[in-house]
ROVEXMI-676570 format. One line per field, with one value per residue (C-alpha): residue in three letters; x negated, y, z; residue number from 0. Coordinates in steps of 0.02 Angstrom, whole numbers, plus 50000, padded with zeros to 5 digits. Each point is the difference from the previous one (the first is absolute). Layout:
code = (ALA:...) .
x = (X:...) .
y = (Y:...) .
z = (Z:...) .
pos = (NUM:...) .
***
This chain:
code = (UNK:UNK:UNK:UNK:UNK:UNK:UNK:UNK:UNK:UNK:UNK:UNK:UNK:UNK:UNK:UNK:UNK:UNK:UNK:UNK:UNK:UNK:UNK:UNK:UNK:UNK:UNK:UNK:UNK:UNK:UNK:UNK:UNK:UNK:UNK:UNK:UNK:UNK:UNK:UNK:UNK:UNK:UNK:UNK:UNK:UNK:UNK:UNK:UNK:UNK:UNK:UNK:UNK:UNK:UNK:UNK:UNK:UNK:UNK:UNK:UNK:UNK:UNK:UNK:UNK:UNK:UNK:UNK:UNK:UNK:UNK:UNK:UNK:UNK:UNK:UNK:UNK:UNK:UNK:UNK:UNK:UNK:UNK:UNK:UNK:UNK:UNK:UNK:UNK:UNK:UNK:UNK:UNK:UNK:UNK:UNK:UNK:UNK:UNK:UNK:UNK:UNK:UNK:UNK:UNK:UNK:UNK:UNK:UNK:UNK:UNK:UNK:UNK:UNK:UNK:UNK:UNK:UNK:UNK:UNK:UNK:UNK:UNK:UNK:UNK:UNK:UNK:UNK:UNK:UNK:UNK:UNK:UNK:UNK:UNK:UNK:UNK:UNK:UNK:UNK:UNK:UNK:UNK:UNK:UNK:UNK:UNK:UNK:UNK:UNK:UNK:UNK:UNK:UNK:UNK:UNK:UNK:UNK:UNK:UNK:UNK:UNK:UNK:UNK:UNK:UNK:UNK:UNK:UNK:UNK:UNK:UNK:UNK:UNK:UNK:UNK:UNK:UNK:UNK:UNK:UNK:UNK:UNK:UNK:UNK:UNK:UNK:UNK:UNK:UNK:UNK:UNK:UNK:UNK:UNK:UNK:UNK:UNK:UNK:UNK:UNK:UNK:UNK:UNK:UNK:UNK:UNK:UNK:UNK:UNK:UNK:UNK:UNK:UNK:UNK:UNK:UNK:UNK:UNK:UNK:UNK:UNK:UNK:UNK:UNK:UNK:UNK:UNK:UNK:UNK:UNK:UNK:UNK:UNK:UNK:UNK:UNK:UNK:UNK:UNK:UNK:UNK:UNK:UNK:UNK:UNK:UNK:UNK:UNK:UNK:UNK:UNK:UNK:UNK:UNK:UNK:UNK:UNK:UNK:UNK:UNK:UNK:UNK:UNK:UNK:UNK:UNK:UNK:UNK:UNK:UNK:UNK:UNK:UNK:UNK:UNK:UNK:UNK:UNK:UNK:UNK:UNK:UNK:UNK:UNK:UNK:UNK:UNK:UNK:UNK:UNK:UNK:UNK:UNK:UNK:UNK:UNK:UNK:UNK:UNK:UNK:UNK:UNK:UNK:UNK:UNK:UNK:UNK:UNK:UNK:UNK:UNK:UNK:UNK:UNK:UNK:UNK:UNK:UNK:UNK:UNK:UNK:UNK:UNK:UNK:UNK:UNK:UNK:UNK:UNK:UNK:UNK:UNK:UNK:UNK:UNK:UNK:UNK:UNK:UNK:UNK:UNK:UNK:UNK:UNK:UNK:UNK:UNK:UNK:UNK:UNK:UNK:UNK:UNK:UNK:UNK:UNK:UNK:UNK:UNK:UNK:UNK:UNK:UNK:UNK:UNK:UNK:UNK:UNK:UNK:UNK:UNK:UNK:UNK:UNK:UNK:UNK:UNK:UNK:UNK:UNK:UNK:UNK:UNK:UNK:UNK:UNK:UNK:UNK:UNK:UNK:UNK:UNK:UNK:UNK:UNK:UNK:UNK:UNK:UNK:UNK:UNK:UNK:UNK:UNK:UNK:UNK:UNK:UNK:UNK) .
x = (49095:49867:49894:49813:49939:49815:49897:50058:50173:50127:50090:50152:50080:50132:50121:50179:50088:50032:50176:49955:49941:50172:50035:49831:50038:50167:49916:49871:50138:50093:49841:49950:50170:50036:50148:50064:49975:49967:50140:50096:49988:50156:49948:49824:50070:50102:49851:49885:50126:49994:49810:49977:50061:49847:49830:49914:49818:49920:49827:49938:49857:49909:49866:50121:50073:50156:49962:50141:50084:49950:50085:50155:50074:50142:50112:50160:50091:50105:50115:50007:50112:49902:50065:50111:50064:49869:49954:49813:49943:49871:49874:50067:49853:50048:49943:49829:49901:49822:49965:49940:49849:49943:50022:49875:49940:50081:50133:50145:49906:49955:50180:50074:49862:50050:50185:49965:49909:50150:50124:49905:49989:50188:50040:50091:50023:50014:49959:50107:49997:50085:49862:49993:49853:49980:49812:49949:50058:49957:49821:50073:50100:50166:50096:50162:50134:50159:50064:50153:50085:50031:50165:50112:50184:50111:50169:50100:49938:50001:50160:50011:50055:50121:50146:49995:50106:50158:49923:49812:49920:49872:50016:49889:49931:49989:49840:50077:50057:49829:49912:50115:50004:49840:49863:50103:50037:49820:49941:50116:49944:49815:50017:50063:49895:49830:49867:50117:49937:50108:49992:49960:50124:49876:50006:50186:50018:49885:50078:50179:49956:49932:49880:49983:49821:50068:50084:49972:50108:50088:50052:50142:49998:50042:50177:50041:50120:50055:50065:50039:49856:49879:49966:49917:49916:49975:49963:50037:49868:50087:49879:50061:50150:49913:50051:49842:50035:49882:50068:50118:50022:50135:50032:50130:50009:50166:49922:49865:50133:50111:49859:49931:50174:50018:49823:50036:50165:49937:50073:49888:49851:49900:49895:49965:49822:49943:49864:50069:49932:49931:50136:50144:50162:50065:49962:50092:50154:50016:50087:49858:49836:49916:50092:49860:49825:49847:49886:49857:49935:49896:49919:50100:49916:49820:49958:49840:50001:49905:50022:50007:50064:50135:50059:50013:50091:50123:50088:50091:49961:50102:49908:49897:49816:49825:49860:49834:49975:49825:50034:49868:49997:49877:50060:50056:49985:50132:49890:50000:50089:50178:50107:50179:50118:50186:50134:50184:49959:49894:49812:49860:49836:49830:49820:49905:49836:50088:49978:50115:50124:50037:49877:50079:49949:50093:50078:50071:50067:50082:50078:50084:50053:50176:50027:50002:49855:50001:49860:50019:49965:49847:49933:50020:49906:49854:50037:50026:49876:50091:50034:50173:50067:49944:50061:50170:50015:49953:50124:50141:49960:49996:50153:50142:50183:50003:49873:49933:50058:49942:50127:49897:49849:49888) .
y = (50974:49957:49880:50033:50114:49960:49848:49822:49991:49921:49864:50020:50154:50098:50079:50037:49860:50004:49977:49826:49948:49983:49818:49957:50108:49912:49830:50051:50056:49835:49903:50110:49993:49817:50037:49862:50108:50181:50126:49972:50126:50101:50013:50051:50148:50056:49979:50098:50142:49997:49985:50139:50123:49963:49934:49834:49952:49837:49924:49920:49874:50063:49865:49855:49936:50097:50131:49940:50107:49934:50125:50110:50137:50121:50121:50095:50138:49925:50119:49956:50084:50057:50044:50153:49954:50074:49895:49975:49955:49867:49912:49822:49882:49837:49853:49999:49845:49942:49841:49854:49991:50176:50012:50081:50123:50157:50011:50033:50143:50074:49998:50073:50131:50055:49998:50098:50134:50014:50007:50141:50097:49981:50055:49846:50017:49812:49836:49846:49815:49836:49876:49819:49977:50089:50010:50100:50180:50070:50032:50123:50096:49906:49940:49900:50130:49897:49824:49900:49850:49849:49929:49849:50012:49848:50051:49877:50083:50180:50068:50190:50092:50109:49923:49988:50127:49939:50040:49993:50160:49899:49943:49906:50118:49981:50051:50166:50033:49953:50119:50142:49967:49917:50127:50145:49914:49943:50179:50065:49863:50030:50187:49969:49851:50023:49914:49958:49996:50094:49894:50104:49988:49900:49857:49966:49915:49858:49984:49991:49889:49870:49924:49811:50006:50066:49835:49814:49866:49968:50178:50101:50174:50146:50025:50179:50044:50181:50113:50185:50033:49860:49840:49831:49891:49815:49839:49819:49866:49843:49884:50040:50114:50151:50177:50105:50185:50097:50174:50076:50186:50100:50180:49968:49874:49938:49956:49901:49901:49973:49938:49881:49935:49946:49930:49888:49942:49931:49831:49846:50102:49920:50152:50180:50066:50181:50124:50134:50147:49954:50108:49936:49996:49836:49886:50119:49995:49811:49913:49874:50089:49829:49977:50109:49928:50110:49883:50121:50177:50065:50164:50086:50161:50057:50185:50098:50185:50086:50181:50011:50179:49977:49831:50052:50161:49905:49902:50061:49955:49950:50110:50158:49997:50057:49874:49992:49837:49938:49896:49879:49933:49870:50008:50172:50183:50015:49998:50151:50086:50059:50104:49936:50129:49957:50128:49968:49833:50076:49984:50118:49911:50082:49941:50051:49982:49995:49852:49855:49916:49858:49887:49903:49924:50038:49826:50010:50176:49933:49855:50114:50129:49933:49939:49816:49967:50100:50102:49895:49840:50072:50073:49832:49920:50123:50075:50173:50083:50117:50030:49957:50178:50027:49827:50035:50165:49919:49859:50123:50099:49850:49911:49964:49958:49873:49868:50028:49880:50010:49882:49978:49895:50062) .
z = (51260:50127:49898:50006:49860:50022:50045:49968:49924:50117:49901:50114:49924:50096:49875:49952:49906:49815:49934:49940:50174:50079:49957:50079:50152:50026:49983:50131:50117:49982:50037:50148:50085:49963:49886:49884:49846:49948:49976:49839:49859:50043:50182:49948:49904:50151:50115:49886:50001:50190:50012:49874:50130:50105:49954:49968:50012:49945:50011:49840:49995:49847:50015:49978:49839:49953:50134:50115:50131:50172:50117:49995:50108:49966:50089:49966:50094:50140:50098:50186:50130:50154:50174:49984:49827:49884:49848:49979:49825:50039:49890:50000:49976:49917:49893:50082:49953:49972:49905:50106:49885:50045:50189:50119:49870:50067:49864:50119:50082:49831:49942:50159:50007:49825:50045:50160:49901:49884:50144:50083:49837:49977:50179:50060:50189:50025:49915:50028:49958:50039:50041:49947:50121:50165:50024:49847:50006:50171:49941:49874:50130:49986:50151:50015:50036:50017:50023:49952:50079:49892:50064:49976:50045:50030:49925:50106:50159:49938:50076:50004:50156:49901:49907:49812:49905:49915:49831:49974:49941:49902:49819:49879:49868:49812:49913:49951:50178:50068:49881:50053:50186:50062:49954:50068:50165:50018:49970:50137:50120:49967:50027:50176:50055:50079:49893:49857:49821:49876:49843:49845:49857:49896:50127:49991:49829:50053:50173:49936:49852:50124:49874:49998:50067:50166:50040:49975:49923:50166:50041:49928:49927:50112:50064:50049:50140:49987:50137:49987:50120:49958:49907:50019:49868:50032:49909:50043:50018:49938:50090:50175:49965:50076:49956:49978:50026:49887:50033:50127:50028:50087:50046:50137:50143:49931:49833:50091:50094:49849:49889:50131:50037:49819:49991:50149:49924:49835:49952:50014:50061:50140:50047:49952:49997:49988:50046:50115:50101:50170:50080:49893:50102:49925:50150:50116:49889:50022:50145:50002:49959:49984:49836:49933:50012:49971:49904:49975:50012:49855:49955:49864:49945:50025:50004:49978:50041:49859:50053:50190:50005:49867:50067:50182:49954:49889:50137:50155:50181:50151:50124:50000:50044:49957:49974:49909:49907:49956:49844:49936:49823:49938:49820:49942:50045:50135:50155:50113:50143:49973:50117:49997:50072:50005:50042:49972:49920:49860:49992:49957:49965:49982:49999:50156:50093:50169:50117:49959:50117:49879:49909:49858:49834:49840:49986:50176:49970:49842:50097:50128:49870:49969:50177:49954:50118:50161:50074:50158:49902:49915:50162:50086:49855:50022:49830:50075:50117:50118:50184:50064:49989:49820:49949:50080:49907:49835:50030:50035:49844:49882:50072:49877:50024:49859:49950:49825:49865:49819:49922:49841:49955:49860) .
pos = (0:1:2:3:4:5:6:7:8:9:10:11:12:13:14:15:16:17:18:19:20:21:22:23:24:25:26:27:28:29:30:31:32:33:34:35:36:37:38:39:40:41:42:43:44:45:46:47:48:49:50:51:52:53:54:55:56:57:58:59:60:61:62:63:64:65:66:67:68:69:70:71:72:73:74:75:76:77:78:79:80:81:82:83:84:85:86:87:88:89:90:91:92:93:94:95:96:97:98:99:100:101:102:103:104:105:106:107:108:109:110:111:112:113:114:115:116:117:118:119:120:121:122:123:124:125:126:127:128:129:130:131:132:133:134:135:136:137:138:139:140:141:142:143:144:145:146:147:148:149:150:151:152:153:154:155:156:157:158:159:160:161:162:163:164:165:166:167:168:169:170:171:172:173:174:175:176:177:178:179:180:181:182:183:184:185:186:187:188:189:190:191:192:193:194:195:196:197:198:199:200:201:202:203:204:205:206:207:208:209:210:211:212:213:214:215:216:217:218:219:220:221:222:223:224:225:226:227:228:229:230:231:232:233:234:235:236:237:238:239:240:241:242:243:244:245:246:247:248:249:250:251:252:253:254:255:256:257:258:259:260:261:262:263:264:265:266:267:268:269:270:271:272:273:274:275:276:277:278:279:280:281:282:283:284:285:286:287:288:289:290:291:292:293:294:295:296:297:298:299:300:301:302:303:304:305:306:307:308:309:310:311:312:313:314:315:316:317:318:319:320:321:322:323:324:325:326:327:328:329:330:331:332:333:334:335:336:337:338:339:340:341:342:343:344:345:346:347:348:349:350:351:352:353:354:355:356:357:358:359:360:361:362:363:364:365:366:367:368:369:370:371:372:373:374:375:376:377:378:379:380:381:382:383:384:385:386:387:388:389:390:391:392:393:394:395:396:397:398:399:400:401:402:403:404:405:406:407:408:409) .
***
């Protein structure tokens, strides 16, 4: 890889893992992310099948007894729907950790530099991640690109404006029904939702199996509610009788209403919690919108544009225009001036030496890419350098009708 070939030998060796390293990698992950225990053996096999589609790098301390692994980083292909409906195959960065005993030694930068080199060689237009900490990844060109609302609904107060149908269109699903229905509906939902992650087939066995490590002794397994045009998966926390919605997708407004009507009608449930898009229509479907409390707003998916030309040409735009963007990049090779010309909603992007109307760093460009953060917000925060006319044109071009929502943590 990029270890020194001359001079003093660096005892911290960046390398690909061996097959026998995976139990140690899983133990490191559990320790780094404060999990009660590593993945069990059957889950490890499923995860290795998933990770094998991408790439893993580790740092080994060759100077310590046993040559332990002290840092891990991996990625796998993650399909994300971009404005206009195209599916971008992104490099989904995950399981990034550095041992507390080896901090401040540049190991994170070494790993991501190696991953970045691989991503560029393999022509990924974007990289994505879901961040456990918010102050780490901007230096590598990532920016938060969407948010979700964490909500709590009081069932007793959640009266819908429309009357309930005589016969509910929702049914509980058996395992066999879930296997047949859920992946297909999720795929259809993700194809039509801005920012949605399409879960690869290799992810579904673990999700549907709902392994024990995903819950504690006080929470139930997943219950699936099936609708012809959607589904919801929830579990019950026995301590406070809360229904925790883990997954809810729908391809029609009626399915959204029908599923939420059942979720707010569960027997002996004191509250329903969920993460929903910031533009979810649920509060406007209730007679009393205060039955739904937004308890928090959290970043959901981070994006880093790897190939500026390919990424900007992949999505569609809400308005035509012609602007030169001066992109800065303190980490990779993406800096330069790019002419963004949009006609009929489609973009043509070329490198240019012309004067720029927009000054923007790669992390900020990545944040506005899906429309989850507006150009107006970033301009007001001094993250975009532009006069009012250029900023207005850029804002009109990048506007979206629907807030992005990934729907999957990885």
